[in-house]
Structure formats: structure tokens, C-alpha cells
N, C-alpha and C positions, 0 to 999 in steps of 0.2 A: 773459532767459528767468526766468519765474516758477518757483519750485520749491514742492515740499511744506513745507520749513522756512520759506520765506517766508510762506506760509498759516498755518502753524502759529504763528508769531511774532503774527500778528494775532488768531488764534481762542482762543489760550490764555488771554487776559485778559478775554474776554467772559463775562459772568456766565451761569451755568448751562450753559455749553459745554463739552463734553468730547470726546476723541477715541477711536474705536474702530477696530479691524481687523476686517472681516467678510469672509470668504472670500478673504482676501489684499488687500483693498481697504481703504484709509485713509478714514475717514468722520469729520465732525464732527457733534455731534448736540446738540440741546436736549431733555432727556427722550428720547423714542423718534423724535422728528422729525429727520431727517437735513437738514442745510442746506447741507453741502458734501460732495462724495464725489470720490474720484479713481479712475481707471481702474487696473487692476492694474500697467501699465507707467509710470504717473503722466504720461503725456503728455496726459491729457485731465481736466479739472475740471468737475464738474457742480455746479451751485449753485441755490439758490432764487432764482426770478426770476418777476414777475408775468406770468401767461400773456398779459395783454392787451396787454404792450409786448414780448415776446421776438422777435415776427416783425420788429418795427422794429429791435431789437438785431442780430438775425442779417442782416438786408438791409442795415444800415448797414456792417458790417463781416465779411462772410461768411468772409473768410480766418482770423479768430480764432474768431468764434461760430458754433454750429449748434444746431439743435433737437434735442431728446432722440429717442431711439429707442423705436419701439413703445409699449409700454403706459406709458412714462415721460412721454407727451404729455399725459396727464390731469393731471399735476402741475404745480405751478407750479416749473419747472425749465428750465435751458439749459445748454449744454455749451460750454467754451471749450478752445482748443488752448493748452496750457500755454507753449509756444515763442513764441506770438504774442500773448500776454496782456502788457499793459503793466503793469509792475511798480508805477507810480504809481497806477493805476486798479484794482488788485486788491484793496486793503484795503476800498475803497468796495463792491464786489461782495460780498465776504467779510460785511462788517458790514450790508449791506442784506438778504442773505440770513438771517443770523442774527436780525435785527430782525422778519422776518417770523414767527419761532418764539416770541418773547418778549413779555411784556406791554410797552406803550407806555412805561410808567414806567421800565423797565428800559433800553429802547433809546433813549430821548429824549437822554440826554448823548453817545451815540456817533454819532447822525445829523446829517449837515450840513443836510438840509432843514427842521430845526425850528428 
């Protein structure tokens, strides 16, 4: 099972990234843009993900991933169940979400697809 501490280890060293607690929820931001957020019980992790690809992700593994609720559908966002999220894949999701918020020159050294 992936924990908030596992995600924190990845996010803490990313340039311009910082952690906040908003209404009892842990979030990671770049500036004012949230790229990872946890539910209050830390069972769900929402993260930045391209809208054009999220239906495919959810359909591929509906036990792990789900679409965001209500108004969050307008954002580049998807939600994962922490107890189902693969520990080896999690850093890629966090780094990809972060890279959507920073200039390309900052994210280039962290990206596997470059």
C-alpha cells in the first residue's frame, strides 16, 4: 500500500513543490496549483492527469483509478485508491502531475519520456 509518506518522499525534492494542509487535507502545490491532494482519511489520492487520457486510465484499472467527482471533472485530474496503487508506479504519477505545473526546463531532468 502506498502511503502519504511515500508520496511525500517523492514530492519533497521536486523544484517549486511544497506541502500544505487545507481543511484537514494534505496537498502538494506548485505556486497555487495543486498537483496532488489526499482525502481526509488518506485513502484516496487525486493527482494531475491529462483529461484526454484519464478515461483510458480508469477503464484500464477501475479497481485502482476513478474519475473525479462533480466540479473536479473540469480539471486535469484523476483519483487513485491508495491501497490499490502500485508503489513502483506512484512516483511516475506524482512526477507527471508536478511536471504539468512547472516549466519544461525544470521537469525535463525528471521525465522518463524525454
